[in-house]
N, C-alpha and C positions, 0 to 999 in steps of 0.2 A: 427410920437409915442410917442421915445425920448422926444422929446420936452414936447408935453402932460408932461411924467414923471415927467419931471425934474419942471412941474409949482406945480407939484400936491406941498401942502402944510403936509409937517414935522412937524408930534406929539413933543410938546417937550418935552425933554429929562434932569431930573434932577438928579443930584448921589448923594447919600443916606451916610452921613461919621456918625459918633458920636464921642463924643469924649472919648480919651485914648485910642480908637482901630480904627489899623493898615490898613491904607486906598489903597482898592484892587485897585480900578481905577484912574485916574484921565484925564483931560479932552485932556487930548496928545490922550487918547488908544479911542479918536475919533476922528486923523485927518482929514482934511474934510468933517466935518459939521458945513453945512453954516449957518448956529444958534446961537442962544445963551446955550451955555450947563446952566441949573442953577446947585447951589452946595445947600444943605439944614443939617444944624446937629442938630443931636438930644443931647441936651445935657445931658439927664437920669433926674429921682429921678422925679416929677411932671411937663415934659417940653410934653407929649402927646400933647392939646390940642393945646396952641402953635407951634408946630409940622403941625400941621393940618394945622393952620391955614395957615402959612409961605408954606405948599403946593398950598395951593386954592390959596392964592394971590399970589403968580408965575406960576400960569398955569402950573405946570407941569402933562404931559401924561403921561412919562413913568418917573419912578421910578429904579434905574438902583444902587444894593450895598447888603451884604453883613449881614446879621442880629447875633450878635455873640448868643449864647445860654440865658445865661444870661439877654437879650431885646427881647427876640425869641415872649412870648406869649402877651407883651404890643404892639411890629409890628401886630399881628393878630388880636388886639383889632384896631391900624388903618389904617389899609386895609377894614376896614369893614367899619371905615368912611372918607375913598376914596375910596365907590363906582367906581369914572369915573376915577380911574389914576390904572394903571397896572407897576404891583413890577416885575422887573425883578434884579434874578428870581423869580417865586410865591415866596408867603409861602407858597405852598405845598410843589413844590420845598425844598425849607430849611428846611423842617421836621426833617432830617434825619443830621442835625447842629446842632440842640438844644442837645441833649443827646445819648448814647450810645444802651439806651431802645430806641429810637426810629429809627432809624440805624434794631435793628432789628425786630420792630413790620414792620418795611417795609418790607424789605427782607422776612418776614413769609406772608405779603401779597401775595407779588409776585414770592412767591416761589423760590427767591433767594439761594445758596447754604449759609450757614452760620457754624460756629463751633455751635453744640447744645448747646442752652442758656435757663439759668433757673433765671428768674425777681421776686424777690419777698419786699412785702412793710413789710409782716407781720414780723419781726422778729423772732418772735416764729416759725412758719415754715421754717424760713433760716435755726436757727441753725438746726429742726428737722432732714429738709437735710441733712446740711455740718455732723451730725450722719449719716446719713444712708447708705450717695452715696461711690465713689469709690475715689481717687485721681492717678494721680494730677488733682486742678483743678484750672482754671484764673480767677483770682478777677480783675476788676475793677471800679473806679469810672464813675460809670455814666453820672452825668448829672454837668456841669464843662464850665469855658472859652476853656479849653484847655485840653487835654495829657498831653501835656511840657515834650514832645521824649518818652513818657514808665515810666514818672513817679508814674501814678496812675495807673498802670497796674503791677499785683503781681501775681507768680507764688505760689501757696500751693499745698503741700507735706502729709497734714496727717490730720485729722481732730481738732489736737491742733491747729497748723499753722493756719488754717481757721480762727476757736473763736481768736485768740489772735489779728490776724491782725482785725477782724473785729470788734474784742475790744478797738482796737485801735483809728482806719481810723475812726470809726463811718460813713461806707458809705450807703447812702441813694436813691433810693434803694438799695437790695445787688443783686448785678448784677453780674453772674459769667457763663462759658460757661466750657466746657470739652476741656481741654489743648490737643492741635494736635497738632504732631510734625510737623514742614518744612523747609521744604531745601534752605527757603528766602521770602521773600515778594515781588509785584511788586507795586509801584503805576503806574497806569495808570491816565489821565488828557485824557480831551475830553471837543469838541467845536463843539455841533448841533450832539451829540453822535457820532463824529467821533473823534477817538485818535489818539493828534495831542504832546504827550508825554510819554513816562512809559523809568521807569527804574527799574533796581531789586535792593532792598537792602536783603543782606546777614548779618547773626550776626557771632562773632568770635564765634571761636573757641570752643565748650562745652557751649558754651551764648545759647540762644535763645531770647533773643531779637535783634533785628533785626533795630532800629533805629541808626540812625550813632552816637546817640548823647551821645551814651550807645556804643559808638564801630564798629559796623554796615559796612560792605561793600555796594559803592554801583557800580554801571556800568548798562550803558546801550545799548547792544548785546542783538538779542536772543529773545525778547522779542515772546511766543508763538503766535501765532492767531488765539486760542483758545482761548486762558486767552480774550486775546483781544474784543474776540464775547463777553464773561460772561462782562466785560465791559460795553458792547454796549447796552448789555440787562438791565443794570443796568439805566444806563442813559436817556434809550426809559423809564422804570417804573417809574422814577421819573419826567419825561418830562425836564430837563434838561437843560436849554442851553447854561450851561460849569459845567464842572463837576470832581471827580474825587473820585476815589476810591483804598483800598490800597486790595489787593487779598493777599491773603495765599497759598503759594502750599507745600501741605503737604507733607510726605517723599512718602505717600499711592499713589501718584499724580492726587492728587483732585482738584480740586479749591475752595477756598471759600472767601469771602466777611469779611472781617472786619473791613473797618471802609469804611463809602461816606460821602459827602457833598459839597455846592457850597463854602466853607471856607477852598479854601487853597494855598499853596506857590506856587509862578508860575514867574518866568522870566517873565522879562519886551517886551520883544518880544510873550511871549503868552498872555497878558491881550493884548496887539496889538491884536492881534487872537481876539481875543474875543469882542473886541469893533468892528472889523472893521466885524464878524459876527450880531455882533445886528444893523449893522448900513443894513448890506443889512437888516435883517429881516422888519424894521421903514417905511424904505426908497420903498415899494414894488419893491424890484429887483433893485432900482436906483443906490444905490452903488454895487461893484462886492467883490463875494466872497470871501476870500482870499485861497491860494492853499495853501496845507498842505499837501504833500504827502507823504503817509506810513510809517511809522522808517526813519522820517527825521530825529529824536533823534539820530541814532545811531552816523551819520554826527555830529551833533554839539554836542553833546556830548562829541567827543572828543576835544572840548573846556574844556579851565580851566575854572571855577564854577566864577571865577573873571569878566574873561569876556562874560561870559555870562550872569552875572550881566549888565551889562551894552548895548546889542544886543538889538535895537532897529530898528520894521518895515522891518520885513522878507521877503523878498516876492522867492518864486519859481519859474519856469518856467514851464511849462505843458509839460508830457514824449508827442512826437513827436517820428513819425519811423522815421525819417533822417535817412542817414549815420551813423556820429558819438551816434544817440542816439540809435540807434538799437544795435551799436553796445556796448558798454558801458554798456548801461541799463538791453537787453538783457544776461549781462554778471549775473547780481547776480540778486541772487534764494532765495527762503524759503524756507524750508521745512515743510510742513503745514499734517494736517492730509487725507487732498486728497492730498497729490503727492506735488512734484517740482513747485512756480509756480515765474515768471517772479515777482518784484518788481512792476512795473504799472500794470498789472490784479489783482496783491494780492488790492492798492489802489482804482480800480475803485470798488474793492467790497464795498467801505468803504465811502459810498456819504455823505458827510454834509448836514442832515434833516432840516426842519423849525420843528422849536417846535409851539406844539398847543398852542392856548390862548383860555386858560380856567377859566367859571367865578364859577364855581360851585367849595365850599369845598371839598377836598379829605377827608382833617385830620381835623376835625373838633372841637377846644380846648375841646369844654366841651364836650366831647368823650373821648378824648385821651389824654392831658393832664394830666396827672398818677399824676406828680408827686405835679402838686397843685391841684386838687382836690381829693383827694384820701382821704376819708373817711370822704367829706362832702355831697358826692350822694349816695345811693342805686341805680342802678340800674344792669338790666339783660343781660349782654354781657357773650360770649364765658369766661370762666375759665382759657385758658388760655392768657387771654388781661386783666382781673383785678381781683385780690383777691379781698374777702371776706373785709369792709373798718372797719377802725379801729382810732377813734379818736383822740386818743394819737398816732399815727405813722401819725396822718394828723400832728399833731403839732413837727414833730421831724422834717419830711419833709417842713415847712413852714421857720425853725430857719437851716436849712444843708444851705438853699440857699439864706439865705439871705449874701446880697455883700455890701461892701465899697466901693465905689469907690472913689479914688483921684483928682485930679489936678495937671501938674507934678511938680507943686511950692510945696505945701504941700508937695510930692513923698520928690523931692531930699530934703528939708529941714526936715526932718525925718533921709536920710539916715547924711544929716550931723552932726545930734545932735550925733554922734558913733563918741569918741575921734580916730580922724586915718585915718578919710572917711570927704575926702578936699572936694571939687566943683571938681575937673576932674575926683576923685575917681566917684563920685555917678555920674558921666557924664557916662565914662564907662559905668558902673552899669546898668542904662540906656539906654546907646546903648543893648546890650544884652536883657531886655525885655522893655515890657510898661509897663507901669503903672497896669493897671490891673493884670499883671504876676504878678508883684511884691507883690502886695495887696494875691495876689493870696497862692502865694510863702510860705508868707510870716501865713499864716493863715493854709495851709496846706501840705506843701512839704519846709521849710525851709533852710534843708541839701542840698535844691539844686543849693543856693546859692553857696556853695561853693564848689561842685561840676563841677558848671560852668564856676565860673571865679578863674583864679589860684593865685593870691593875696591875696583874703577874706578869710582869714583866721577862724577858729573854733571860737577862741577870737572876732571877726566881730559882729560874728550869734548872738555866745551872749549877747554880747550889743547894737547890734539892736533887736534883740528880746526883753529888758527889756524897752524900748524904747519904743516899738512897742505897749506893754500890755500898757505901760503908757499912748500913744498916743491913744489907744482907749480908756479908762475910762474916755476920754474928752469927747466924745462923744456923 
């Protein structure tokens, strides 16, 4: 039987890359896969037809890779032109990658707890709501390639503060949430719906943002089982091969989802585990599942992050009731709502699941792409999902979402055009931010460069902004 399994033809795997976007997977994450693994690079702009032809020419069966927000709708179209190619994660699973609005709609559908959220495409309605609502509120940029460590998340404490912020930032849609005082939040990463890493992020004294870039602290110890249960529920709702979600722990003791997506930062050994899981999934069990015991992160988290960034192919043995195993492993327990449990007993409650392969679209763009469709069509849907359209708003939406994409060479030329920024300093900036992040920061949050790079003073920013405006005028 095993011999027959080994002779079964394996699907052709391709890794999906995009210019100017950090690569999540590498061929080395699929160590042991016997056949050639192809790579296909999407070059933006008018590259859709060429990309489709290349995937067909290379006879790829499974295309693995995360799609950034700015390319999501294009890849919806690409996936339809490649009906026999399985995208991993599926475009439906990656629906939440596109925007905070999509995360909210996903949570509404599956009754997932989130802070109370308000979404307005009609700015007059947004202004009226602001005049009548209670504060404080959280206002976020819904759509964009990244949140950049909390820089597009704002707490507003009054009507005037909210109006001033939106007049300055011009966020579209207007995305607001009730402010929920919280003790901390927890990032949970899952593979096959099993938690494989989780850590706390706590705000500095007197602050509310937990991002480490904003001074927050992190640790790996004693993440509650019940919080992991919520993360598992969300991963299953998304049908995600791999997944991450940020869960707020409110001062009221409740858990609420803040963010969730397939695009997240992960140590190399976690990407290796994902690769092993996918090889198991695609090979009908020919390759073994990695053993990822629950709370492994507590022990691994004792290492310095610089060490964790270099570790590869970590393996764990399974619990066996030998004398030593019984003595040491049975000593370690966790408190849960069901009582005290041994770690190996808890681990048994979190098996790795095989995700479903679906052909029907759950989130078709014709219905759910409000960012582009708003104002173009009128159709009867739930009032919570789609306000009455406005052509002016649709034009504004399209203008807000236009994005300039530059090569590394052009970004380096732009940076070195500033007096005082030579090649070495330009490389330091580009080590810190990729090209897409630099462009997005120049367009929406230039002060982030000053805050994130110690030597990058205000005088450099002023000069760079002048060069940037001059550069754009030539496009």
